[in-house]
C-alpha positions in Angstrom: -8.2 11.7 -2.5 -5.4 14.3 -2.8 -3.9 15.0 0.6 -4.8 18.7 0.5 -8.6 18.1 -0.2 -8.3 15.2 2.5 -6.8 17.7 4.9 -9.7 20.3 4.2 -12.4 17.7 4.7 -10.7 16.5 7.9 -10.2 19.7 9.4 -13.7 20.7 8.9 -14.7 17.8 11.2 -12.0 17.8 13.8 -14.2 19.7 16.3 -16.3 16.4 16.5 -13.6 13.9 16.0 -14.2 12.0 19.3 -16.5 9.2 20.3 -18.5 11.7 22.4 -18.4 15.5 22.1 -16.9 16.9 25.3 -18.7 19.5 27.2 -15.8 21.7 27.3 -15.9 21.7 23.3 -19.6 22.7 23.3 -18.8 25.6 25.8 -16.1 26.9 23.5 -18.6 26.8 20.5 -21.2 28.7 22.5 -18.9 31.6 23.4 -20.2 34.8 21.9 -23.7 33.4 21.6 -26.7 34.8 23.5 -27.4 33.2 26.9 -30.5 31.5 25.4 -28.5 30.1 22.5 -25.8 29.0 24.8 -28.5 26.9 26.7 -29.7 25.5 23.5 -26.1 24.5 22.4 -25.5 23.0 25.8 -29.0 21.1 25.5 -29.8 22.5 29.1 -33.5 21.6 28.3 -32.6 18.0 27.6 -34.0 17.6 24.3 -33.9 14.1 22.9 -34.1 15.4 19.4 -30.3 16.2 19.3 -29.2 12.7 19.4 -29.9 9.8 17.0 -29.6 6.0 16.9 -26.2 6.0 15.2 -24.4 8.9 16.7 -21.8 6.8 18.5 -19.3 7.8 15.9 -20.8 11.1 15.0 -18.4 13.4 13.1 -15.6 11.2 12.8 -14.3 11.0 9.2 -12.5 7.9 8.0 -9.0 8.4 6.8 -6.5 6.1 5.1 -4.4 5.7 8.2 -3.3 2.2 9.5 -3.1 1.9 13.3 0.2 0.0 13.6 0.5 -2.1 16.8 -2.9 -0.7 17.8 -2.9 -2.9 21.0 -0.2 -0.6 22.4 -2.8 2.4 22.6 -4.3 3.3 25.9 -7.6 1.8 24.6 -7.1 -0.6 21.8 -9.5 -0.2 18.8 -11.5 2.6 20.3 -8.6 5.2 20.2 -7.9 4.5 16.4 -11.7 4.7 15.8 -12.0 8.1 17.6 -9.7 9.7 15.2 -11.0 8.0 12.0 -8.3 5.3 11.3 -9.6 2.9 8.6 -7.3 0.1 9.6 -6.1 -1.4 12.8 -3.9 -4.3 13.7 -3.8 -7.0 16.4 -0.8 -9.4 16.9 -2.2 -12.7 18.0 -0.6 -15.7 19.9 -2.4 -19.0 20.3 -2.0 -20.7 23.7 -4.3 -23.4 24.8 -6.9 -22.6 22.3 -7.1 -18.8 23.1 -5.8 -16.0 20.9 -4.0 -13.5 23.0 -2.9 -10.1 21.8 0.5 -8.5 22.3 3.7 -7.6 20.8 5.6 -10.4 22.4 5.0 -13.2 24.8 6.1 -11.3 27.8 3.4 -8.7 27.0 0.5 -11.3 27.1 -2.1 -11.2 29.8 -5.1 -13.3 30.3 -7.5 -10.2 29.9 -6.0 -9.2 26.5 -7.5 -11.4 24.0 -8.6 -11.1 20.1 -12.2 -11.3 21.4 -12.0 -8.8 24.3 -9.9 -6.2 22.7 -11.3 -6.4 19.0 -14.1 -8.8 18.2 -16.3 -7.6 21.1 -15.7 -3.9 20.8 -16.1 -4.1 17.0 -19.5 -6.0 17.4 -20.7 -3.4 19.9 -19.8 -0.5 17.6 -21.7 -2.3 14.6 -24.6 -2.9 16.8 -24.8 0.8 17.6 -24.5 1.7 14.0 -27.2 -0.8 12.9 -30.0 -0.4 15.4 -33.3 -2.0 15.1 -35.7 0.7 14.4 -39.3 1.1 12.8 -37.5 2.7 9.9 -35.5 -0.2 8.8 -37.1 -2.8 6.3 -36.4 -6.5 6.2 -33.2 -7.9 7.5 -31.7 -4.7 8.9 -28.6 -2.8 7.8 -24.9 -3.4 7.3 -23.5 0.0 8.1 -19.8 0.2 9.0 -18.3 1.6 12.1 -18.1 4.9 10.8 -21.5 7.0 11.0 -20.4 9.7 8.4 -19.4 7.2 5.8 -21.4 4.1 6.6 -20.1 2.2 3.5 -16.5 2.4 4.5 -15.0 -0.9 5.6 -12.6 -1.1 8.5 -9.4 -3.3 7.8 -8.7 -5.5 10.7 -5.2 -6.9 10.2 -4.5 -10.1 12.3 -0.8 -10.5 12.7 -0.2 -14.2 13.5 2.9 -14.7 15.7 2.6 -18.3 16.6 2.8 -21.1 14.1 0.6 -20.1 11.0 -1.0 -23.4 9.8 -2.0 -24.2 13.4 -3.1 -20.7 14.4 -5.0 -19.5 11.5 -8.0 -22.0 11.9 -8.4 -20.5 15.4 -8.5 -17.1 13.8 -11.2 -18.1 11.4 -13.3 -19.7 14.3 -12.8 -16.4 16.3 -14.6 -14.4 13.6 -17.7 -16.3 13.8 -19.7 -13.7 15.7 -19.0 -11.3 12.8 -19.8 -13.9 10.2 -23.0 -14.8 11.7 -24.2 -11.2 11.3 -22.9 -10.8 7.8 -20.5 -8.1 8.8 -17.4 -9.4 6.9 -16.1 -8.7 3.4 -16.5 -12.1 1.4 -15.1 -13.6 -1.7 -17.1 -16.0 -3.8 -15.4 -17.2 -6.9 -18.7 -18.2 -8.6 -19.9 -14.5 -8.7 -19.3 -12.1 -11.5 -18.2 -9.7 -9.0 -16.5 -12.1 -6.5 -15.7 -9.6 -3.7 -18.6 -8.3 -1.6 -17.7 -5.4 0.6 -18.8 -5.6 4.3 -18.2 -3.4 7.3 -15.1 -5.4 8.3 -12.4 -6.7 6.0 -10.2 -9.3 7.7 -6.6 -9.6 6.4 -4.2 -12.0 7.6 -0.5 -11.1 8.0 2.7 -12.1 9.7 2.7 -16.0 9.7 -0.7 -16.4 8.1 -0.4 -19.1 5.6 -1.3 -18.3 1.9 -2.1 -21.8 1.3 -5.1 -21.5 3.8 -6.4 -18.6 1.9 -5.8 -18.5 -1.9 -7.1 -21.9 -2.9 -10.4 -21.3 -1.2 -13.6 -20.4 -3.6 -15.6 -19.0 -0.8 -14.0 -17.2 2.2 -14.4 -14.0 4.4 -10.7 -13.4 4.9 -7.8 -12.1 2.8 -4.1 -12.2 2.7 -1.4 -9.4 3.4 1.0 -10.2 0.6 4.8 -9.4 1.0 5.1 -6.0 -1.1 8.8 -6.4 -1.7 8.4 -9.9 -3.1 5.3 -9.4 -5.4 7.3 -10.3 -8.6 8.8 -13.6 -7.1 7.4 -16.7 -8.4 5.3 -17.6 -5.3 3.3 -14.3 -5.5 3.5 -13.3 -9.2 -0.1 -14.3 -9.7 -1.6 -12.8 -6.8 -4.3 -9.9 -7.2 -6.5 -8.0 -4.9 -9.3 -10.6 -4.7 -6.7 -12.7 -2.6 -4.5 -10.0 -1.3 -6.1 -6.4 -1.2 -2.9 -5.3 0.7 0.7 -5.8 0.4 3.1 -4.7 3.1 6.9 -4.6 3.8 9.3 -3.5 6.4 10.4 0.1 5.4 13.8 -0.3 7.1 14.6 -3.4 5.5 13.9 -1.9 2.0 15.2 1.6 2.5 17.5 1.6 5.5 17.7 4.5 7.9 16.7 7.6 6.4 18.2 11.0 7.2 16.2 14.1 6.4 14.6 13.0 3.3 14.4 9.8 1.0 17.0 10.1 -1.8 16.2 9.6 -5.6 17.3 5.9 -5.6 14.9 5.1 -2.5 12.0 7.0 -4.2 12.5 5.1 -7.4 12.3 1.9 -5.6 9.4 3.0 -3.7 7.5 4.0 -6.9 8.3 0.7 -8.5 7.0 -1.4 -5.7 3.7 0.6 -5.3 3.1 0.4 -9.2 3.5 -3.3 -9.2 0.9 -3.4 -6.4 -1.5 -1.0 -7.8 -1.6 -2.7 -11.3 -3.0 -5.9 -9.5 -5.5 -4.0 -7.5 -3.5 -4.2 -4.2 -2.9 -1.4 -1.8 0.8 -0.9 -0.6 1.7 -0.4 3.0 5.0 0.2 4.7 5.6 -0.4 8.5 8.5 0.4 10.6 9.0 3.8 9.2 11.3 6.3 10.9 9.9 7.7 14.0 12.7 10.3 15.0 13.5 13.0 14.3 10.0 14.3 13.6 11.2 16.3 10.6 12.5 13.0 8.9 9.3 11.1 9.9 7.1 13.9 8.5 9.1 13.9 5.3 8.9 10.1 4.9 5.0 10.3 5.6 4.8 12.8 2.8 6.8 10.9 0.2 4.8 7.6 1.0 1.6 9.4 0.5 2.7 11.2 -2.8 4.0 7.8 -4.1 0.4 6.5 -3.8 0.6 4.0 -0.7 -3.0 2.8 0.0 -2.6 3.2 3.6 -0.1 5.2 5.9 1.0 2.9 8.5 1.8 4.9 11.6 2.2 4.5 15.4 1.4 8.2 16.2 -2.2 8.1 14.8 -3.3 11.5 16.2 -0.5 13.3 14.9 -1.0 11.5 11.4 -4.5 12.6 11.3 -4.0 16.2 12.1 -1.8 16.3 8.9 0.7 18.9 10.3 3.3 16.6 8.6 1.8 17.8 5.3 3.0 21.4 5.9 
């Protein structure tokens, strides 16, 4: 979707882009209405007809924003969900059989695990979006986390920080609650269309070993390829069925940008995005400039215009508002 039309769609829904519509917002909408209408808008009569089973994420439109270092947010996962981020990221460290979440070892705590911060909240959201009702036939539904666009998958990037070959099997086991309920995007090499989209798409990054993903004929997780190395021998045959996403460190590729990216940098950007897109892979750049704001906004615009699949940001609220597109 072109950013202009994306912005139009987004702005039309921002009044409801929270997990729960605050009372102050409803009061504002009621201003100028008759007293009787204000009471109806505030639901003072307690009607149950204004709510519905899947309204947990009512009004939230998914946008192609990746919540970089999502675990740093005041409320991991839910903060990104509340503004419509289609992708979130958790850094995991394996200690004594448990996957802890944090940017570095000194930031880890017993309460912050992959299960507590991501698996359980995602399961809770999916249960809310897939209720058992008299109107659902057979085995139920497989709606995603967004009520407005229930077919939209949520990308969960799991950034392995400890040794990849020993940590990744623990990640695979941790996904079992989502797997049991058929909530994961899957790959089956024997099918004519091998990828079956699910509410959640798991992508291993960081130290995730490609050798534990690419050879498998049946799996429910994928690989984040190194964008800047896609033409190297090791990755030259990768396509989107193994790696739906390819990422790289912006600063390592382009250095520090002052003001705006120059022609040489934009050419490299275009070449890398083109290589990825030709193989059905989304491009993503992390560690983009955060200061000054004008430079940050210029880089965001340039990346979006170049065709990145996800805009990887730390300031999710500002990115979703799209002030940077002006």
